[in-house]
C-alpha positions in Angstrom: 14.1 -12.9 0.0 11.8 -12.7 -3.1 9.1 -14.7 -1.2 9.2 -12.1 1.7 8.8 -9.3 -0.8 5.9 -11.0 -2.5 4.3 -11.6 0.9 4.5 -7.8 1.4 2.7 -7.3 -1.9 -0.1 -9.6 -0.7 -0.3 -7.8 2.6 -0.6 -4.5 0.7 -3.4 -5.9 -1.4 -5.2 -7.1 1.7 -4.9 -3.8 3.4 -5.7 -1.4 0.5 -7.6 -3.5 -2.1 -6.2 -2.0 -5.3 -8.1 -2.9 -8.4 -5.1 -3.4 -10.6 -1.4 -4.4 -10.4 1.1 -4.4 -13.2 4.2 -6.6 -12.9 7.0 -5.0 -14.9 10.1 -7.1 -15.9 13.4 -5.4 -16.7 16.9 -6.6 -17.7 20.4 -5.2 -18.0 21.8 -4.5 -21.5 24.0 -7.6 -21.7 23.0 -9.9 -24.6 20.7 -9.4 -27.5 18.0 -6.8 -27.2 15.3 -9.3 -28.4 16.4 -11.9 -25.9 16.4 -9.4 -23.1 12.8 -8.4 -24.1 11.7 -12.0 -24.0 13.5 -12.6 -20.7 11.8 -9.5 -19.1 8.4 -10.8 -20.2 9.1 -14.2 -18.8 10.2 -12.8 -15.5 7.1 -10.6 -15.2 4.8 -13.6 -16.2 6.5 -15.8 -13.6 5.9 -13.4 -10.8 2.3 -12.8 -11.9 1.7 -16.5 -11.9 3.3 -17.0 -8.5 1.1 -14.2 -7.0 -2.1 -15.6 -8.4 -1.2 -19.2 -7.4 -0.1 -18.4 -3.8 -2.3 -15.5 -2.6 -6.1 -15.9 -2.8 -6.6 -12.1 -2.6 -4.7 -11.6 -5.9 -6.8 -12.7 -8.9 -6.0 -13.2 -12.5 -8.1 -10.2 -13.6 -6.3 -8.0 -11.2 -2.7 -8.5 -12.4 -1.1 -7.9 -15.8 2.5 -8.5 -16.7 4.7 -6.4 -19.0 8.3 -6.8 -20.1 10.5 -3.8 -20.9 13.8 -5.5 -21.6 16.7 -3.2 -21.3 14.7 -0.1 -22.3 14.2 1.3 -18.8 17.4 1.1 -16.8 17.5 2.8 -13.4 21.3 3.1 -13.5 24.0 2.9 -16.2 25.0 -0.7 -17.1 28.7 0.1 -16.6 29.5 -2.3 -13.7 28.3 -5.7 -12.5 26.7 -4.0 -9.5 24.7 -1.6 -11.7 23.7 -4.4 -14.1 22.4 -6.3 -11.2 20.2 -3.3 -10.2 18.7 -3.2 -13.7 17.7 -6.8 -13.6 14.6 -6.4 -11.6 10.8 -6.7 -11.2 8.7 -3.6 -10.3 5.1 -3.9 -9.2 3.0 -0.9 -10.1 -0.3 -0.3 -8.2 -3.1 1.2 -10.3 -6.3 2.5 -8.8 
């Protein structure tokens, strides 16, 4: 589940104490590009807020959120399965 994956992020932060995390939101290419951009930002901000609210080791200054819309697909958007893979959140550890 998503909660289990976010628990793993918190465990990682406890174990390795990174100074910065970036939450990256992504979408598939269905729909308007501007709407996808806004949706990707919303997804990233939602995960950022959840991490800060639920894990004391994750602080507001530690986490930023960015949305990339449909600009960084990991696979082509030519099937429902591939579009599902492109609708994702990635968490990047910095420092």
